[in-house]
N, C-alpha and C positions, 0 to 999 in steps of 0.2 A: 501407965499411962495410956488411956484413947485420946488418940488427934482428929479432929473434926476436921474431917475434910473440906466440907461444904466451906466450914467456916474461914478456911486456910485458903481457898480459893474466894473468898467473898460471896457466895452465891445461895442461893434459898434449895431447899432440899429436893424441890420439885422443878429445878431449873432445867432446860431443855439440853442436848446437846453441844448446840450453836453455842449458847450463854456460857457453859463450861469452857468450850473452846477459847471464847474470847475473852473469858474471865483469862483465865491460864497465860494466853498473850502478852494481855498486858500488865499482871505480875513478871512473867518469866523478861518482858524486857526492862521494868524496872528494877529487879534483884540480881540481872544478870551480874556476876562477879567483875567478870571484862570492864562495867560501865559504872559499879557501886563504889562510893567511896569507903566503907569498911567493909574489904571484900570478904574478910573473914566471916562476919554477920552476914552476910548477903550470901556468900557459899552454903551456910546452914538453911539459910530461908530457901534459897533456892533449889536444893533436896528436898525440901519438905514440899515445896510448890509442885515437883516434878512429880513427887509422891502421890500425892494427891489426885492431880491428873491422872497418871496413869491409872488410878483407881477406878475413878468418877469417869472416863472416858472411855472404858471395856464395860459394854453390856453387863457383861457374866459378874465380875468381879463387883459392879457398881450395884447389883441385884445382892450379892452376899454381904456387903459392907451395909446396905440398907439395912438390912436383914439381923445382921449377927455383930456388925461394928467390924473393930480388927481383928477380933480373936476370930480363931476356925474351928469350931464347936465338933463335937467328933459326931459322926455320921451325916456333915454336911456337906459329904463329898471331899473332905481335904484330912489329907492323913497326919502324923505326928512329926514330917519333914517338910511339909509345904503341902500346896495344891497337888491334888491326884484325882483326876475326874476318868473315872472307868477302871475296867479291867486294861485294858491298852497301856495308861499314863502308869500304872502299878508296875505291870512287868517291864516298862522302859525303867524304871527306877531298881528293880531289880538287876537288869542285865546291861546296862548302859547311862549315859550321863544325862540327866533331868535337867530341862532349862526354862527358865521360868523368868517372868519379868517382861522390860520393854524390849520393845523390836527396833532395830537400826529405820531410820527412815530412807524412804528411797526417792532420790532425786528432788528436783524444785515441788515444790506446793503451789497449785491453783491459787489464785485472788479470790478474795470471797467476794459474792456476788451480794450488790445492794437493794434496796427498796427505796421506793419513791412513792409517796402520797400527793396523786393530781385530783383536785376537784375542777369539773367543770360544768356547764349547766347542759340542760338538755338541747336548747337552741346548738349549743356545739357538737353535742351528739348526733343531730341531725344533721348538720353540714358536713362535720368533719374537718377537726383543724390542726393548726401548729401551735405549738408551745415553747416558748423558752423557758427551760428549767434549770435551778441554780442549785449545788451541793456538797459538799465536802467528801473526799475518798482518800485513801493511799494510794498515791502517784510512784510509780518508779524515781529514785532518785537523781535527775540530769546531770550531776556530779559526778557519781559514780557510776553511773548507769546501772543502777542496782545491785552492785558487789558488797556493798556496805565497806569497802577499801577506800582509803585517801589517794586520790589518782597519782600514779607514780609509784603505788604498792602493791601488794596482791593478797588474797587471802589464801590461808593456808592450812594444811591438815592439823587436826587436831592431835598434840603429842600426847594426850592424856587417853586418848580411847583408841588412835591410832587410826582416825577417821572414820568410825561403825558408827558412830554416835549413843556406842553403848557401854554401860561397864560390867565385867564378869566378874563373879567371884564363886570362886570352888570350894565347896566343903563335901569332906569323906562323910561318909556315914556306913552302917552296918551295910545298908543294903547298896552302896556302890557311890560314886560321885552324885554331887546334886550341885547344878548350877544356877546362880540367880544372875539376871538382867537388871543393870538399873539404865536409864538414862542418864548419860556424862553430864554429869557438873558443869564442866569447864564450857563445854560447848552447846550447851541444853539441847541433845541429839540431834544437832546438827551436820556432827563430823568435821567441820571446818572453824578457823575461828579467826577473827581479823586482828592483827597485832595492831595496824595503824588504822582506826577509824575513821572513816568521812567525816570532815566537819559537818558538811549539808545536812546528812542524816543520822549522826550519830553513830554509823555503824548497822544501822537497821537497812540499808538499801532502799528505803521507802521513807516519802514524807506527805504528812496530809496538807493536801492542795485543793483549795475552792475549783469548779469545774461549773460550766455554762455550757448548754446544748440545746437543739434545738429536739423536738418530738411531736412526730408527725400520731396524729390520732384520726384514725380511717372512719367514715360516716358510719352509724349505726351501731357504734357500740354499747353495751349495756354498762349497768352501775356493776361493779364488781371488776370490769374487765381489765387484765393484765395486758403488757405491751413486752415484751424482750428485746435488749438492747443489748445484742453481745460485743462484748470486751468492753462495757461502759462499766466495768465494776471495780474493786481494786486491783492494784497490781499483784502479782503473783511473789512469794519468795524466791529468794537464789534464782533468778530469773523464772519461774514459772507463769504460766499463762494467766492472763487477766481477769478476772468473774466479772460475770455480766449485770445489768441492770434493770432491773423489773419494776413498771410505772404501775402500779395500782390505778383504776380510776374512780371514781365517786363522784356520780351526777346529783345534783343538788337540787329537791324537792323543785318542782313547780308551782306557781300559783294558779295556773288553770289546767293543766294536763294532767293526769295520771297515766304510766305507760305500766302495761302489760306484755311484756316481750316485744313484738313489732307493733303491737296494738295502743294507739292512742284514746283514751275517756276523755270525755269533755260534758260539764253539767250546764244547760240552758234554761233561761226562762222561757216562759209561754207563756201569752196574756190568755184570760178565759174568752174573748171571745176568738183568739185567733184558734184555741185548740178547739174550739168548736165549729168555727167556719172553715177552720185550714188556711195554710198561710206560707209564704215564700220567707224564710229567715236569712239571713248573712250570716254565715257561721265560721268563724276565723278558726283556720284550721294554723298548724306550725309555720306552714310555708305561704301562707295568704287566705284571702275570704272566697268563699264557695258558697253557693245558694241551695237550700235546703227546702225540699217541698213537702210540707207537714199536712198530712189528709186532715178530713173533717173529723172531728168528734176522738182527734186524740186525745188520748188520757195522761194522767201524769204519772212519768216513769216511763213512759214509751220510749225507745230506743232505736235509732237510725244509724243506717253503716254508711261511711262516705269512703267508698273503695280506693284504696291508692294512695288517702290520705294520713298515711300512719308513717311510723320510722322505717327508714332503709334497711336493707339485713348490709351486715359486714361480709358478707361471702357474694354478693351482687345478686340477690335474688329479689323479686317483687317487694315493693314495699308494703307495708301493713297497712289498716285501714284504721279510720277515726269512726270511733262510736260516741253516738253525741245522745244524749239521752234528758230530755224534755220535761221540766217540772211545770206542772199550772201554778201561773199565781194567780191567787185569787187580789181583787180589790178590797183592799181596808176600808177606804175611803170611797163615799160615794156623793154625786151632787144632785140635787131634786131631781132633776129630769131623767140622769141615770137609777136613780131610783124607781122612779114612774114606769120606766122601762121594764124594770127587772121584774117587776111585779106584774106587769102586764103581762111579760113571758110566763111570770108562774100561773096564772089565772088559766093561760091557754094549753099549760098542761107541760112547760118543760121542764120541768123536776121532776117528772116520774121516768122510771127508770124500770129495768128487768131487775127485780131484786134478787132472783135465782141466779142470772147471769153475776150480779156484784157480788155475791155469797161466794159462786165459784172461782171468781178472780181473787178475792179476799183468802179465799182455805189454798188456792194457786201459788199464792204470795209467803205461806207460811208452810207451806210443805217442805221436807228436806228434799 
C-alpha cells in the first residue's frame, strides 16, 4: 500500500520547503511518544511523520517520490537493494557498507525568521516615522531557559539511539552489508530526551508569547521595502540562535500624488484664460505650498517640474522632483457678458490656429 506523504504532513503537493518543515514540527510536537496519551499509536504515527519528512525535505528524494511514489522503478537510479546513484554508489555496495536514510542532527537549530506586513502612508514614507508593532512568536521559556526540562532536572542522552538521533539497521545482501538510517522515534532526531518536562513549556523549551517593539522607518522608503531586525524572530531550539524579523512595507495609494521612484506626479486644473494669458499657480506639494509660473499659451497636458520637491532617498542623496501636469478646463456655463466677449474674441480671429502644428502634436501624442 502506498502512503501519501503529503497527506501525512497535511500539505499540498506544491508546498514550499518552509511549509513542509513547519507542518512537520507541529505534528512532531503533537505525536511525540513522550507527550501523547496513547504512546503505541503515537509512536507509529511519529514514525510515519518522520518518514514523510525525510522524503519531502530532501530535494532528490522528493523529486523521485513525486514521479514514482514509494516504488523504485528499474532504470530510475535505484537498484534492487535500495538507492544507488551512479557508479561510485554501486561500487560502495559491492565492497563496503552502504548507508542511506536520515542523518544525525548537528547541534542547536536556529530559530525561524518572521515576517510582519506594515502599511504606511506616502507622508510617512516622506518624513520617516517610528511605529509600534505587535506580534506573536516562539520565545525561550523563562522557566527552563530553553532546555525543556523541569527546573532541578536535566536533559539526558537518548538511550534508544545513544544520542545520535538516528536508528541504524544492517542487512546482509549478496553484495555486502546494507545500512539504513532512520530518525529515532523516541527523541525525534534530537539525540536527547526530557525525562521530566518543564510544566510551563511541556518540554519544548519555547512558548508562544506576544511581543511589542518599535520599528524605525527611514525617510524615502518605497513600496515593497524590507526592514530587517536581527534577533527579533523565533527563539532557536536546543539553545540555538534567534531568528530575524523582516518588516515588509506597503504604501497606501495617495489621493493626489502618484509616485515613480523619487519623483512625484500631480495633476492640477488650469483655467481657460490662465492658459491663454499665463498665470502663477499655488501648487500644494507633499511638504507645503509653492508658486508655479505657467507661461502664456500653455496647452492642456503640459508638464512643469518643481525640482527637489519630490521624495527623499534612503541613501541620503538629493531629493526627487515634483512633476505638475496641467489640464485646461473649458467652462461649461457662460454668463451673457462672457459669451459676448468670447464671440468678439472669435470674430477677432482668436479661434485661428496653425493646423499643421496641431496635427503634428496629435501625431506625436500617439506615436510609440
